[in-house]
Phi, psi and omega in degrees: 000135179281133176289135179247137179238138169240130181252123179229126184044048167086358177253135173272138177238137179279112178246035177281098189295144183071003183226000190234128171308319188306319187257025180293147182301123172103344185285175185297318179298317184298309185296319174307304180306319179293315176299324169293315178308314182272000176074023184281342186086175184278118173207084188308132181190168170200172174246136183305320178239223177293152177301138176073348185248011178206183182301131165275129179253117182275171184308321186286355179248359181274150173286159174304322178296319176294322177292322175301317182288330172300303180302322178303313177302317185292318177291331178295315177297320183291330187239342187240305186291321174054054187228129185224147173300130172267102181282355172030000000 
């Protein structure tokens, strides 16, 4: 599998799905991407482990790098992945 890189604000993120810690389920990048997908807007957060199965970490407890990763995930879905929930 070819490594996929997404660059946001000068930082490279490995977005090789199923092969990268960046896109792990529940992580900041994943949550940003999911918030974009579901049209929820920007609200930085992540889960220590999997989404909904572990402690949720809110923005006030996040590191700057984690917040940046969340925003990168949101932007990735908005500009590269281009995938949104069809509420049909």
